[in-house]
N, CA, C and O atoms as CSV, one atom per row, in Angstrom:
chain,resi,resn,atom,element,x,y,z
A,1,MET,N,N,0.649,-1.227,-0.200
A,1,MET,CA,C,0.208,-0.152,-0.074
A,1,MET,C,C,1.132,1.179,0.128
A,1,MET,O,O,2.106,1.317,0.868
A,2,LYS,N,N,0.558,2.062,-0.709
A,2,LYS,CA,C,1.087,3.365,-0.888
A,2,LYS,C,C,0.747,4.322,0.336
A,2,LYS,O,O,-0.150,4.107,1.151
A,3,LYS,N,N,1.477,5.248,0.335
A,3,LYS,CA,C,1.418,6.376,1.818
A,3,LYS,C,C,-0.139,7.258,1.437
A,3,LYS,O,O,-0.934,7.747,2.240
A,4,GLU,N,N,-0.188,7.240,0.235
A,4,GLU,CA,C,-1.673,8.302,-0.093
A,4,GLU,C,C,-2.504,7.091,-0.036
A,4,GLU,O,O,-3.646,7.320,0.361
A,5,GLU,N,N,-2.289,6.062,-0.276
A,5,GLU,CA,C,-3.685,5.245,-0.241
A,5,GLU,C,C,-3.579,4.820,1.389
A,5,GLU,O,O,-4.738,4.666,1.774
A,6,ALA,N,N,-2.876,4.635,2.211
A,6,ALA,CA,C,-3.141,4.736,3.419
A,6,ALA,C,C,-4.053,5.870,4.064
A,6,ALA,O,O,-4.999,5.785,4.848
A,7,GLU,N,N,-3.467,6.910,3.488
A,7,GLU,CA,C,-4.222,8.220,4.160
A,7,GLU,C,C,-5.509,8.113,3.936
A,7,GLU,O,O,-6.314,8.396,4.824
A,8,LYS,N,N,-5.932,7.652,2.609
A,8,LYS,CA,C,-7.215,7.842,2.456
A,8,LYS,C,C,-8.077,6.411,3.258
A,8,LYS,O,O,-9.290,6.566,3.401
A,9,VAL,N,N,-7.629,5.430,3.624
A,9,VAL,CA,C,-7.980,4.365,4.370
A,9,VAL,C,C,-8.215,5.095,5.545
A,9,VAL,O,O,-9.363,5.345,5.912
A,10,ILE,N,N,-7.129,5.490,6.218
A,10,ILE,CA,C,-7.494,6.459,7.410
A,10,ILE,C,C,-8.595,7.199,7.500
A,10,ILE,O,O,-9.496,7.027,8.321
A,11,LYS,N,N,-8.534,8.221,6.473
A,11,LYS,CA,C,-9.496,8.975,6.438
A,11,LYS,C,C,-10.962,8.438,6.804
A,11,LYS,O,O,-11.745,8.878,7.647
A,12,ILE,N,N,-11.128,7.175,5.771
A,12,ILE,CA,C,-12.668,6.496,5.845
A,12,ILE,C,C,-12.861,5.714,7.246
A,12,ILE,O,O,-13.983,5.336,7.581
A,13,MET,N,N,-11.720,5.486,8.055
A,13,MET,CA,C,-11.825,4.403,9.154
A,13,MET,C,C,-12.228,5.779,10.282
A,13,MET,O,O,-12.837,5.610,11.339
A,14,LEU,N,N,-11.796,6.959,9.835
A,14,LEU,CA,C,-12.007,7.865,11.021
A,14,LEU,C,C,-13.402,8.199,11.140
A,14,LEU,O,O,-13.843,8.660,12.192
A,15,SER,N,N,-14.306,7.947,9.877
A,15,SER,CA,C,-15.843,8.172,9.982
A,15,SER,C,C,-16.571,6.929,10.387
A,15,SER,O,O,-17.797,6.929,10.277
A,16,ALA,N,N,-16.041,6.019,10.778
A,16,ALA,CA,C,-16.720,4.767,10.774
A,16,ALA,C,C,-17.781,5.004,12.111
A,16,ALA,O,O,-17.412,5.228,13.264
A,17,ASP,N,N,-19.262,4.887,11.611
A,17,ASP,CA,C,-20.213,4.712,12.706
A,17,ASP,C,C,-20.652,6.211,13.007
A,17,ASP,O,O,-21.296,6.545,14.002
A,18,GLY,N,N,-20.285,6.920,12.173
A,18,GLY,CA,C,-20.290,8.512,12.400
A,18,GLY,C,C,-19.422,9.205,13.433
A,18,GLY,O,O,-19.839,10.130,14.131
A,19,GLY,N,N,-18.088,8.669,13.499
A,19,GLY,CA,C,-16.961,9.111,13.945
A,19,GLY,C,C,-17.035,8.636,15.432
A,19,GLY,O,O,-16.454,9.339,16.259
A,20,CYS,N,N,-17.668,7.554,15.843
A,20,CYS,CA,C,-17.813,6.629,17.219
A,20,CYS,C,C,-16.302,6.423,17.543
A,20,CYS,O,O,-15.760,5.712,16.697
A,21,LYS,N,N,-15.615,6.780,18.370
A,21,LYS,CA,C,-13.841,6.910,18.831
A,21,LYS,C,C,-13.793,5.203,19.018
A,21,LYS,O,O,-12.821,4.679,18.473
A,22,TYR,N,N,-14.592,4.424,19.619
A,22,TYR,CA,C,-14.432,3.139,19.980
A,22,TYR,C,C,-14.554,2.344,18.822
A,22,TYR,O,O,-13.807,1.366,18.844
A,23,CYS,N,N,-15.215,2.447,17.881
A,23,CYS,CA,C,-15.204,1.994,16.523
A,23,CYS,C,C,-14.289,1.991,15.650
A,23,CYS,O,O,-13.813,0.997,15.102
A,24,VAL,N,N,-13.834,3.769,15.387
A,24,VAL,CA,C,-12.372,3.932,14.871
A,24,VAL,C,C,-11.408,3.396,15.371
A,24,VAL,O,O,-10.499,3.073,14.606
A,25,SER,N,N,-11.272,3.120,16.797
A,25,SER,CA,C,-9.877,2.793,17.524
A,25,SER,C,C,-10.025,1.232,17.216
A,25,SER,O,O,-8.960,0.737,16.846
A,26,ASP,N,N,-10.984,0.439,17.277
A,26,ASP,CA,C,-11.010,-0.708,16.915
A,26,ASP,C,C,-10.425,-1.075,15.509
A,26,ASP,O,O,-9.817,-2.145,15.544
A,27,LEU,N,N,-10.448,-0.462,14.262
A,27,LEU,CA,C,-10.604,0.047,13.244
A,27,LEU,C,C,-8.929,0.306,12.804
A,27,LEU,O,O,-8.304,-0.155,11.849
A,28,LEU,N,N,-8.522,1.158,13.817
A,28,LEU,CA,C,-7.488,1.660,13.784
A,28,LEU,C,C,-6.346,0.644,14.198
A,28,LEU,O,O,-5.335,0.495,13.511
A,29,ARG,N,N,-6.555,0.047,15.224
A,29,ARG,CA,C,-5.824,-1.310,16.049
A,29,ARG,C,C,-5.550,-2.186,14.748
A,29,ARG,O,O,-4.420,-2.518,14.391
A,30,LEU,N,N,-6.655,-2.498,14.125
A,30,LEU,CA,C,-6.482,-3.822,13.035
A,30,LEU,C,C,-5.263,-3.319,12.136
A,30,LEU,O,O,-4.119,-3.745,11.981
A,31,PHE,N,N,-6.167,-1.943,11.461
A,31,PHE,CA,C,-5.175,-1.903,10.397
A,31,PHE,C,C,-3.491,-1.672,10.896
A,31,PHE,O,O,-2.576,-1.992,10.137
A,32,SER,N,N,-3.271,-1.156,12.084
A,32,SER,CA,C,-1.863,-0.870,12.249
A,32,SER,C,C,-1.356,-2.262,12.794
A,32,SER,O,O,-0.283,-2.136,13.383
A,33,THR,N,N,-1.776,-3.393,12.763
A,33,THR,CA,C,-1.301,-4.245,13.004
A,33,THR,C,C,-1.014,-4.993,11.670
A,33,THR,O,O,-0.056,-5.740,11.467
A,34,GLU,N,N,-1.926,-4.693,10.862
A,34,GLU,CA,C,-1.695,-5.468,9.456
A,34,GLU,C,C,-0.676,-4.465,8.261
A,34,GLU,O,O,-0.173,-4.916,7.232
A,35,PHE,N,N,-0.593,-3.285,8.672
A,35,PHE,CA,C,0.121,-2.223,8.185
A,35,PHE,C,C,1.051,-1.237,9.212
A,35,PHE,O,O,0.990,-0.012,9.321
A,36,PRO,N,N,1.945,-2.206,9.937
A,36,PRO,CA,C,2.584,-1.195,11.057
A,36,PRO,C,C,3.363,-0.148,10.491
A,36,PRO,O,O,3.685,0.788,11.223
A,37,GLU,N,N,3.725,-0.165,9.265
A,37,GLU,CA,C,4.559,0.896,8.740
A,37,GLU,C,C,3.671,2.519,8.638
A,37,GLU,O,O,4.243,3.595,8.462
A,38,TYR,N,N,2.453,2.368,8.770
A,38,TYR,CA,C,1.494,3.289,8.750
A,38,TYR,C,C,1.101,3.800,10.267
A,38,TYR,O,O,0.588,4.917,10.342
A,39,ARG,N,N,1.242,3.295,11.087
A,39,ARG,CA,C,0.758,2.970,12.236
A,39,ARG,C,C,0.962,4.635,13.148
A,39,ARG,O,O,0.176,5.014,14.016
A,40,LYS,N,N,1.911,5.243,12.788
A,40,LYS,CA,C,2.206,6.311,12.926
A,40,LYS,C,C,1.089,7.588,12.409
A,40,LYS,O,O,0.569,8.320,13.251
A,41,PRO,N,N,0.884,7.699,11.335
A,41,PRO,CA,C,0.125,8.284,10.614
A,41,PRO,C,C,-1.806,8.240,11.287
A,41,PRO,O,O,-2.602,9.175,11.370
A,42,ALA,N,N,-1.960,6.962,11.600
A,42,ALA,CA,C,-2.886,6.192,11.909
A,42,ALA,C,C,-3.089,7.013,13.327
A,42,ALA,O,O,-4.219,7.431,13.580
A,43,LYS,N,N,-2.139,7.222,14.144
A,43,LYS,CA,C,-2.080,7.676,15.602
A,43,LYS,C,C,-2.181,8.872,15.720
A,43,LYS,O,O,-2.679,9.371,16.729
A,44,THR,N,N,-1.771,9.513,14.809
A,44,THR,CA,C,-2.001,11.428,14.441
A,44,THR,C,C,-2.990,11.715,14.261
A,44,THR,O,O,-3.410,12.783,14.707
A,45,ALA,N,N,-3.843,10.800,13.464
A,45,ALA,CA,C,-5.250,11.215,12.886
A,45,ALA,C,C,-5.986,11.062,13.979
A,45,ALA,O,O,-6.870,11.886,14.210
A,46,PHE,N,N,-5.731,9.857,14.951
A,46,PHE,CA,C,-6.716,9.577,15.980
A,46,PHE,C,C,-6.906,10.906,17.039
A,46,PHE,O,O,-7.967,11.353,17.474
A,47,LYS,N,N,-5.534,11.379,17.301
A,47,LYS,CA,C,-5.337,12.345,18.173
A,47,LYS,C,C,-5.834,13.590,17.541
A,47,LYS,O,O,-6.499,14.383,18.207
A,48,ASP,N,N,-5.517,13.837,16.146
A,48,ASP,CA,C,-6.176,15.305,15.736
A,48,ASP,C,C,-7.619,15.123,15.560
A,48,ASP,O,O,-8.107,16.227,15.319
A,49,LYS,N,N,-8.727,13.982,15.579
A,49,LYS,CA,C,-10.061,13.913,15.565
A,49,LYS,C,C,-10.734,13.979,16.711
A,49,LYS,O,O,-11.774,14.611,16.900
A,50,PHE,N,N,-9.896,13.055,17.798
A,50,PHE,CA,C,-10.925,12.924,19.168
A,50,PHE,C,C,-9.582,13.766,20.226
A,50,PHE,O,O,-9.766,13.502,21.414
A,51,GLY,N,N,-8.570,14.513,20.025
A,51,GLY,CA,C,-7.945,15.061,21.143
A,51,GLY,C,C,-7.310,14.243,22.245
A,51,GLY,O,O,-7.024,14.861,23.270
A,52,ILE,N,N,-7.088,13.156,22.201
A,52,ILE,CA,C,-6.768,11.988,22.903
A,52,ILE,C,C,-5.466,11.210,22.288
A,52,ILE,O,O,-5.672,10.583,21.249
A,53,GLU,N,N,-4.370,11.198,22.742
A,53,GLU,CA,C,-3.288,9.958,22.244
A,53,GLU,C,C,-3.808,8.594,21.858
A,53,GLU,O,O,-4.240,7.973,22.828
A,54,PHE,N,N,-3.867,8.101,20.957
A,54,PHE,CA,C,-4.391,6.625,20.537
A,54,PHE,C,C,-4.277,5.692,21.496
A,54,PHE,O,O,-5.104,4.979,22.064
A,55,GLU,N,N,-2.612,5.870,21.619
A,55,GLU,CA,C,-2.277,4.671,23.171
A,55,GLU,C,C,-3.130,4.889,24.298
A,55,GLU,O,O,-4.027,4.080,24.534
A,56,ASP,N,N,-2.936,5.954,25.061
A,56,ASP,CA,C,-3.914,6.434,26.262
A,56,ASP,C,C,-5.408,5.971,25.753
A,56,ASP,O,O,-6.057,5.267,26.527
A,57,PHE,N,N,-5.876,6.266,24.724
A,57,PHE,CA,C,-7.437,5.906,24.732
A,57,PHE,C,C,-7.518,4.469,24.862
A,57,PHE,O,O,-8.470,4.092,25.546
A,58,LEU,N,N,-6.548,3.298,24.246
A,58,LEU,CA,C,-6.546,2.234,24.416
A,58,LEU,C,C,-6.096,1.711,25.764
A,58,LEU,O,O,-6.380,0.622,26.262
A,59,LYS,N,N,-5.488,2.492,26.171
A,59,LYS,CA,C,-5.332,1.872,27.871
A,59,LYS,C,C,-6.291,2.243,28.778
A,59,LYS,O,O,-6.508,1.689,29.855
A,60,GLU,N,N,-7.003,3.432,28.201
A,60,GLU,CA,C,-8.119,3.513,29.134
A,60,GLU,C,C,-9.238,2.583,29.100
A,60,GLU,O,O,-9.889,2.289,30.103
A,61,GLN,N,N,-9.446,2.138,27.972
A,61,GLN,CA,C,-10.189,1.172,27.476
A,61,GLN,C,C,-10.233,-0.094,28.184
A,61,GLN,O,O,-11.199,-0.679,28.674
A,62,GLU,N,N,-8.971,-0.417,28.146
A,62,GLU,CA,C,-8.490,-1.760,28.829
A,62,GLU,C,C,-8.426,-1.473,30.405
A,62,GLU,O,O,-8.385,-2.315,31.302
A,63,GLY,N,N,-8.426,-0.412,30.493
A,63,GLY,CA,C,-8.732,-0.455,32.232
A,63,GLY,C,C,-9.878,-0.648,32.390
A,63,GLY,O,O,-10.023,-1.475,33.291
A,64,LYS,N,N,-11.093,-0.214,31.857
A,64,LYS,CA,C,-12.497,-0.513,31.807
A,64,LYS,C,C,-12.945,-1.788,31.617
A,64,LYS,O,O,-14.104,-2.182,31.739
A,65,GLY,N,N,-11.651,-2.631,31.209
A,65,GLY,CA,C,-12.329,-3.849,30.840
A,65,GLY,C,C,-12.835,-4.084,29.591
A,65,GLY,O,O,-13.156,-5.154,29.075
A,66,LEU,N,N,-12.883,-2.651,29.038
A,66,LEU,CA,C,-13.426,-2.965,27.382
A,66,LEU,C,C,-13.089,-3.563,26.296
A,66,LEU,O,O,-13.832,-3.878,25.366
A,67,LYS,N,N,-11.552,-3.789,26.434
A,67,LYS,CA,C,-10.830,-4.359,25.283
A,67,LYS,C,C,-9.766,-5.679,26.000
A,67,LYS,O,O,-9.033,-6.345,25.270
């Protein structure tokens, strides 16, 4: 996958279920596992949209027993 394609996919994932941060985080986690070379842009996009670091959000959810 090329960088431009990855950016388009990330943008699409950010709109999942109307921009639900829980849905988006699940998709970005899967995307980052399959395409680790694009993890940084995915994390940056999550922070830009939701105002929280992607890793912090995931840890918060794990602490609540949601992941």
